[in-house]
N, C-alpha and C positions, 0 to 999 in steps of 0.2 A: 916618248916624253909629253906628257900631258901641257899645253902653252896655253896658259890663259888669260886672254886681254880683258882690263878690269876697265871700268868707268864711261862706257859704252854711253853714246846719248842719244847718236843720228843711227841712218842706214847706210850714210857713205862709208861710213867708220866699222860698222858689221860686217861690211860688205869684204872692206878690205882685208880686216882679219883674215875673214875665212879663206879669201883669196892667197891670203898669204900660206894658210896651211895651219892658222891656228886652232886648238883642239874645243876651247870655252870664251864666250861671252859673262863677260862680269858686267851686271849691271844693278846702279848703287840704290836703294831703296832707303837710307840715312839722310833723313830732311835737311840736315847740315849742310851736305856735302856738298861740293859746287858740281859735282858728276851726277844729282840726284835726277832720276825719272821717276814717272807712274808706274805702277802696275798695266795702267792701256797700251803709254809710249812704250814701256820693254816689248810689251805683244807684238806691237805696230812695228817694230825695230826688228824682232826677231823672226817676225812672221816669214813659214816658208824655209827656214836657213839651215841646210844639215850641219849643225854643229851645238854642242853642248850649252846649256843657257842658265848661269848662274846667278842668283839674287844676293848680294847683298845685306845682311841687319845685323843693327848693333841694339840690343838688349829691348829689342821688341816681343810680344806676347806671342805665343805657337798659333793663336788663333788667327791675327796680324797677318804673319809669316806665313801660313800655309793660304789664306786667302789671295794674299797678294801674290806668291808665286802660283795660283792655279790661274787665274786672271792674266798673269803675264806671261804665263807657258811655261816656266823654267821644268827643268832637270834637278837641278840642285840645292840645296838655302845655304849661303855660309853665314856662318853666326858668329856671330861677336858681343860679348858682354857675357851676363851670367845661365843662359839658357840650360835647360837640362834637353837631351840630344834624343828624347825618345817621343815625342811631340809630334810629329812632321809628317807622318806619313801619308802619302807615299812617297816624297820626296829625299833623294839621297842628302845629308849632310854633312857638311864641310867644317869642323871646329877653327876657327882663325883668334890669333892672339898676335896682339903686340907685345912687340922684346921690347922691355923698357928696364929700369932699374930694378924694379921691383917685380917682375918677371918670374917662375919659378916652373919648371916641369911639373909640380905637384899639380898647375893648375886643368892638366891633361887627364890626369887619372881616373875621374868621374865622369868621363864625358866619353861615351862612345861614338867614333865618327867613322867616316868612309875613309877620309884623311884628315889630316892636319897641317892646318893654313899659317908659317910665323910670317909674319911681318915686319915694319920697321915698328921705330916708339910711336911717331905721326904717321897711320896708314894716308894711302894720299898724296904725300907729300914728298915722295923719292928717296925719303931718308933709311941709309941702311944699317942693320945691326950686324954684331959679330957673329959670322957665318958661324965659326967653330963650334956653339950653342949647339945650332942645327944638324951638326954633326955627327950628335951624341943621343938625339932624340931612334927610337926604333919603329915608328908610326910610319903610317904614307903619309911622305910629307911633300910638302907644297911648298914652295922659297919663293917670298917676295920683300917689298920694299928696298927701294932705291934699285930695282935691274935695269939696265935697259941694254940696248946690245953691243956698248964695249964692257959689260962686264958679266954679264950672263951666261958665257960661257964658263970662266974661271968660276964663277959659283957655282956653277954644274960639276965642272972638276972637282971641287974642292970637297962639296956635300953629299951629291948621289942623291936627288931628292929625285921625286915620282915625276916631281910638275913642278913647273915655274908660270909665276904671274907677274907681272906689269903692268904702269900706268900710266902716271903720271911722267916718268922719260919718255915716253911716245906721244905726245903731246905740245903741240903747238900750242893750245890754250890749253886753260880748265875743261875738259869735259870733249875738246877737240884733237881726234887724232893725227899725227904725219905719217902717210901712210908710207911711206919710205921706211922713218925708223920701226915700224909696225916688223914691213918685211924683212928688214936686217933683224929684227930681235927675233923674229919665230927662225929664221935662215939660221945665225948664231946659236938658240937651244938646239936647233935639230943638230944641229953640225956638232959638238961638242962633245968631245971623246972623255968617256968615262973611264 
């Protein structure tokens, strides 16, 4: 089970996620996010940590995405919006979609990506969506949106995703993780019986 802790803004939180057994750290490069970090800050936070580093981008140009990813030392770019998938080499690409009343699986048809992340209708706000939607997909799926220590095992048992992702339900304040919640989330995700 791939377990991503998203919205990392500082080194202690990154180290806590790594020590808890997370697979990946998420760095938010969307300027309107309360968890926004610069490429240089993300590089500093993640330097020498043996964990996947994922950058979250919203409708940015391929040039900006790849330059930010290079500076930040990312492994993966996670793309929300209308980007095309074939312009981000050498970085791995995850397609991210917010599942709102207007979302349709047709949004995934023209986008080849290593994985698809389904998020709640307001990413970063801890809002769930109907997990039944996710059960119908045949993509390598990462489930996000409103996940925390208390519901991640149920979500995994229902959806059977390749990975899970959490952010706001693991925080004391926006951008500041509660290390005990992070530990409990990773433990619950890893111990869920599918």
